[in-house]
Structures are given as structure tokens and as C-alpha cells.
C-alpha positions in Angstrom: 27.7 8.0 13.5 25.4 5.8 11.4 26.8 4.6 8.1 23.6 5.4 6.3 19.9 6.1 6.8 17.1 4.3 5.1 13.4 4.9 4.8 11.2 1.7 4.4 7.6 1.5 3.3 6.7 -2.2 3.4 3.5 -2.7 1.5 1.5 -5.9 1.0 2.7 -6.1 -2.6 5.6 -3.8 -3.0 8.6 -2.6 -0.9 9.6 1.0 -1.3 13.1 2.1 0.0 14.7 5.5 0.4 18.6 5.5 0.5 19.9 8.7 2.0 23.5 8.3 0.9 22.5 7.7 -2.7 19.5 10.0 -2.4 17.4 7.5 -4.4 14.0 5.8 -4.0 13.6 2.3 -5.4 10.8 -0.2 -5.2 10.3 -3.9 -5.8 7.6 -6.5 -5.5 7.1 -7.9 -1.9 7.1 -11.6 -3.0 9.2 -14.7 -2.5 9.1 -18.0 -4.5 9.8 -21.2 -2.5 10.8 -24.4 -4.2 9.8 -27.7 -2.5 8.5 -25.6 0.5 11.9 -24.7 1.9 14.3 -23.7 -0.8 14.3 -20.0 -1.9 13.9 -20.0 -5.7 13.4 -16.3 -6.4 12.6 -13.0 -4.7 11.1 -9.6 -5.6 10.1 -8.8 -9.2 11.6 -12.1 -10.4 9.3 -14.1 -8.0 6.3 -12.0 -9.0 6.8 -12.8 -12.6 6.2 -16.5 -11.6 2.8 -15.7 -9.9 0.1 -17.9 -11.3 2.6 -19.4 -13.8 4.9 -21.4 -11.5 5.0 -25.3 -11.6 3.4 -27.2 -8.7 6.7 -27.6 -6.7 7.2 -23.8 -6.5 4.9 -21.7 -4.2 4.8 -17.9 -4.7 4.3 -16.3 -1.2 3.4 -12.8 -0.2 5.0 -12.3 3.3 2.8 -9.3 4.0 -1.0 -9.6 4.3 -3.5 -6.9 5.0 -0.8 -4.4 5.8 1.1 -6.4 8.4 3.8 -9.0 8.4 2.2 -12.4 8.1 5.3 -14.6 7.5 8.1 -13.0 9.5 11.0 -15.3 8.4 10.1 -15.1 4.8 9.8 -11.3 5.0 13.2 -11.0 6.7 14.8 -13.3 4.1 13.2 -11.3 1.3 14.4 -8.0 2.6 18.0 -9.3 2.9 18.0 -10.9 -0.5 16.6 -8.0 -2.4 19.7 -6.1 -1.4 22.0 -8.4 -3.3 21.0 -6.6 -6.4 23.6 -3.9 -5.9 21.6 -2.3 -3.1 23.2 -3.8 0.0 22.2 -2.1 3.3 25.3 -0.7 5.0 25.6 -2.4 8.4 25.2 -0.2 11.5 22.7 2.2 9.7 19.5 3.9 10.9 16.1 3.0 9.6 12.8 4.9 9.6 9.8 2.6 8.8 6.3 3.6 7.8 3.7 1.4 9.7 -0.1 1.3 9.5 -1.8 3.0 12.5 -4.9 0.9 13.1 -3.0 -2.3 14.0 -2.0 -3.8 17.3 1.2 -2.9 19.1 2.5 -6.4 18.5 1.9 -6.1 14.8 3.7 -2.7 14.8 6.6 -4.1 16.8 7.0 -6.8 14.1 8.2 -4.1 11.7 10.7 -2.9 14.3 11.9 -6.5 15.0 12.2 -7.2 11.3 15.1 -4.8 10.9 16.6 -4.7 14.4 17.1 -8.5 14.3 18.3 -8.7 10.7 21.8 -9.2 9.3 21.8 -5.5 8.6 22.8 -5.0 12.3 20.8 -1.8 12.5 22.1 1.0 14.8 18.7 2.5 15.3 15.1 1.8 14.1 12.3 4.4 14.3 8.7 4.2 13.1 6.3 6.7 11.6 2.6 6.2 11.1 2.1 5.8 7.3 -0.5 8.5 7.1 1.9 11.0 8.7 4.5 10.0 6.2 1.9 10.4 3.4 1.0 13.9 4.7 4.6 14.9 4.7 5.0 13.4 1.2 2.0 15.5 0.1 3.9 18.7 1.2 1.2 19.4 3.8 2.0 21.3 7.0 1.5 18.4 9.3 2.2 20.3 12.5 -0.1 23.2 11.9 -3.0 21.8 9.8 -6.3 22.1 11.5 -7.7 19.1 9.7 -6.9 16.9 6.7 -8.3 13.6 5.5 -5.9 11.1 3.8 -7.0 7.9 2.1 -4.2 5.5 1.3 -5.5 2.9 -1.3 -3.0 0.0 -1.0 -2.6 -3.4 -2.4 -4.5 -5.2 0.4 -5.9 -2.4 2.6 -7.3 1.1 2.5 -6.1 3.3 5.4 -8.3 6.2 6.4 -6.7 8.9 8.5 -7.7 12.3 10.0 -4.7 14.4 10.9 -4.7 17.7 12.8 -2.2 19.6 14.9 0.7 17.3 14.0 -1.0 14.1 15.2 -3.6 11.5 14.5 -7.1 12.4 15.4 -8.9 9.3 14.0 -8.0 6.4 11.7 -9.3 3.2 10.4 -7.8 0.3 8.4 -10.1 -1.3 5.9 -9.3 -4.8 4.5 -10.1 -3.6 1.0 -7.4 -2.9 -1.6 -6.3 -3.5 -5.1 -6.4 -7.3 -4.5 -10.1 -7.0 -3.4 -11.0 -5.1 -6.6 -9.1 -7.6 -8.8 -10.7 -10.7 -7.1 -14.1 -9.1 -7.6 -13.3 -8.7 -11.3 -12.2 -12.4 -11.5 -15.4 -13.5 -9.8 -17.8 -11.5 -11.9 -16.1 -12.5 -15.2 -16.4 -16.2 -14.1 -20.0 -15.8 -13.1 -21.1 -13.8 -16.2 -19.0 -15.5 -18.9 -18.1 -19.0 -17.5 -14.6 -17.7 -18.2 -11.6 -17.9 -15.8 -9.0 -15.2 -15.8 -6.1 -14.7 -13.4 -5.5 -12.0 -10.9 -2.8 -10.5 -13.2 -5.4 -10.2 -16.0 -8.0 -8.7 -13.7 -5.4 -6.1 -12.6 -4.8 -5.2 -16.3 -8.6 -4.8 -16.8 -8.9 -2.6 -13.7 -5.9 -0.4 -14.7 -7.0 -0.2 -18.3 -10.6 0.8 -17.7 -10.6 2.6 -14.3 -13.8 3.8 -12.8 -14.9 6.5 -15.2 -14.3 6.7 -18.9 -16.0 8.5 -21.8 -16.5 5.2 -23.8 -19.0 3.0 -21.8 -18.8 0.4 -24.6 -15.0 -0.2 -24.3 -13.9 -3.8 -24.6 -10.6 -5.5 -23.9 -9.7 -8.9 -25.2 -7.9 -11.0 -22.6 -6.6 -14.6 -22.2 -8.3 -17.1 -19.9 -9.9 -20.5 -19.8 -13.5 -21.4 -20.9 -15.0 -23.2 -17.9 -17.5 -25.2 -20.1 -15.0 -26.6 -22.6 -11.9 -26.3 -20.5 -10.1 -24.8 -23.5 -7.7 -21.8 -23.2 -9.0 -19.0 -25.3 -9.3 -15.2 -25.6 -12.5 -13.3 -24.8 -13.6 -9.6 -24.9 -14.5 -8.2 -21.5 -16.5 -5.0 -21.3 -15.8 -1.9 -19.1 -19.3 -2.1 -17.7 -18.5 -5.5 -16.2 -15.3 -4.3 -14.6 -17.1 -1.3 -13.2 -19.9 -3.5 -11.8 -17.3 -5.7 -10.1 -15.7 -2.7 -8.4 -18.9 -1.1 -7.3 -19.5 -2.9 -3.9 -15.9 -2.6 -2.5 -15.8 1.1 -3.6 -19.1 1.8 -1.9 -17.8 0.2 1.3 -14.8 2.5 1.2 -17.0 5.5 0.7 -19.3 4.5 3.6 -16.2 4.1 5.8 -15.0 7.6 4.8 -18.4 9.1 5.6 -18.6 7.2 8.9 -15.1 8.5 10.0 -16.1 12.1 9.0 -19.3 11.8 11.0 -17.2 10.9 14.1 -14.6 13.6 13.5 -14.8 16.7 15.9 -16.7 19.6 14.2 -13.8 22.0 14.0 -11.6 19.4 12.4 -14.4 18.3 10.1 -14.8 22.0 9.0 -11.1 22.2 8.2 -11.3 19.0 6.1 -14.1 20.5 4.1 -11.8 23.4 3.4 -8.6 21.5 2.8 -10.1 18.5 1.1 -9.4 14.8 0.9 -6.1 13.4 -0.4 -5.6 10.1 -2.1 -2.3 8.1 -1.9 -1.2 4.5 -2.4 -0.7 2.6 -5.6 -4.4 2.0 -6.3 -5.0 5.8 -6.2 -3.6 5.8 -9.7 -6.9 4.1 -10.9 -8.5 6.3 -13.5 -11.6 8.1 -12.2 -11.1 7.2 -8.5 -10.5 10.8 -7.5 -13.7 12.0 -9.2 -15.7 9.1 -7.7 -14.6 9.9 -4.1 -15.3 13.6 -4.6 -18.8 13.0 -6.0 -19.8 10.4 -3.4 -18.4 12.2 -0.4 -19.0 15.8 -1.5 -15.5 17.1 -0.6 -12.8 18.3 -3.0 -10.5 15.4 -3.6 -6.9 15.4 -4.9 -4.5 12.6 -5.8 -0.8 12.7 -4.9 1.5 13.4 -7.8 3.1 10.0 -7.4 0.7 8.2 -5.0 2.6 4.9 -5.0 5.7 6.4 -3.5 4.1 9.2 -1.5 4.8 7.6 1.9 8.4 6.8 1.2 8.8 10.4 -0.2 7.5 11.6 3.2 10.1 9.3 4.9 12.8 10.9 2.8 11.8 14.4 4.0 11.5 13.2 7.6 15.0 11.8 7.4 16.4 14.9 5.8 14.8 17.4 8.3 15.8 17.7 11.9 12.5 19.3 12.7 10.4 16.6 11.0 12.5 13.8 12.6 10.5 14.4 15.7 7.6 12.7 13.9 9.5 9.4 14.2 9.6 7.3 17.3 11.6 4.4 18.7 9.4 1.6 20.1 12.1 1.3 22.8 11.6 4.9 23.9 9.8 5.4 27.3 7.8 8.4 25.9 6.5 6.2 23.1 5.3 3.5 25.5 3.8 6.1 27.8 1.8 7.7 24.9 0.4 4.3 24.0 
């Protein structure tokens, strides 16, 4: 018998973990700080606090990029070291991992290998498509739904998924996420005001203003560096500027949603119009995003209650239910390979 069962949702900027024995969900930043290239200086939230503030001999690295593992060894070390904070994985346990759908089998297998070859000495590793985990986390009847559209707005990617009859009908992974929006804000503030702000500051602006607000003249004073004088200073940034920066990446997301809907079979598309679009992922918390998608696509849109942990909440239910466990697959299973 396995010592414990864990659900893992490894995002580009945050790791979410469900611990069955403790019946808890915890999350931490998916970041590692390297000193002099090789020495591990900090991991998780501690490393993220150093982002854009670290001295030149310390590099802050994100092992995940665009939804997949970009630096395998760093990711493995990060996962192992995060658990020294009183959260040690029990050896010989089972793992259920949420993975993006629209990636290669090699990239999917990297998630599997990450745990199976770690010091955790996993007894068993199964995978679940993240959109399926999202659907379960949303309390949707995954097996019997005739059609539902889920949009997961993540840190580096946006995953679009059409689900019907317990499986994936269509999906697409966009390389647009919270980091895209924040970089757009950085670029436009620089271009408009000759003022350089950091990604952290851009994120604060995005989260503070959102997409829709009643006060179009809202301003927020932030710290940065004047590019003409080179002097650090504070400057007021308007909500209209932040909105303008987010416009193009948001439009690209909407075009992709409409494109996927156009290619969806008519019966499934009809069901989606009845059931609506569901938003998950950390960026789904952005104020006004739900209204924006609904107005632009013309389909009722709802946001998960806790969108940032929706997928790992789905993993929790999959782990706890014998019936839902059938939604998880081992990449070593013959049936899995045959279906692919």
C-alpha cells in the first residue's frame, strides 16, 4: 500500500500540491536562485522575493517555461527542496500530476520522469490533463457533459479546452499568460513615459486595475527609474495605459477562443452555448476578465471560485474518488500508449 497520495499541479510560476494524508492544499512559487551558477541559494517563495533584486552573482531561474519543464535538474532539485519546509513527501507514495494537453509526448513524459526518478522513490505516477482536472475542480459532470469550454489563464500560457463525454474534443495551448500581460505593461510604460518599471510592479498594476473599472481616471504611483535622467523615482501610471497594454494579448486570446469554437462539432458547440465558458488559472482573478470574455465571445462566462487552485482541487477529487481515478493514466500503461 502507498504511504500517501499527492496531487501536483506544476505551473510556470507556482507549484500547487494536494496531500491526501493531511487533506491539505499548499502552493509555493516555482523558482530557484543560483549563486555563482552552480550553488543553490534559495528556492520557492524565498527565491521569488529576490527576483529583480538579486546581486549579479545570483541568478533567479524559473525551471518551467510556457507550461512545460525547461530545466529538468533545477525543477527536480526545487521540488525536493521545497519539501524540507515540514512538507516532506513520504517515500513510496503515489502521485497524480496535472499536465497541459497540447504539448508533445516527450514534454508530457518529463512530468512523469520528474517524480518517478526523484529521491521521493514514487510507487506510482499517473497523469491527468489539466483541463480535465479543472473541470472536476469546477464540479462539472465531466463524464456526462455534452460540451463545456474551459479557459485556463496561467502565468505563461492560456490553455483552451473543449470537453464532452468524459474526454477532450479539442484543445489549444497559447503562449500568452500573466507574464505576457505584465511585459506589455512594462513596454508601454517605458515607451509612453521613458520610465522603467519591473515585472513585479507591472503585475501590481495589472492586479490593481484589472480590465474594467468604474473609474477610468484611476492612477497608481509606482517606483521605477527615469530613463532620461537615470534617477530612481516614483511616477503615477493611469489605468488607461494598463488597459491599452493588455488589449492586444487579450484580443489574441479571444480570437483563439472563437477559432476553437468555429472548429468544434455543432452539437458540442450548442451545448457550450448552453453550459457556458469557465475561466480558471491564477490570471482568471483579474478584475473584469470574465465580463470581457463574455462580451467579446457572446457566451455566458463564469470564473471558478478559487481559479488558482482549481486544477489541484480537481486532482484532490480524482484522488479521493474510485470512479474519477479512471480519468488518470500511467504513461507506462499499454492502453495509454495505444490511445496516443
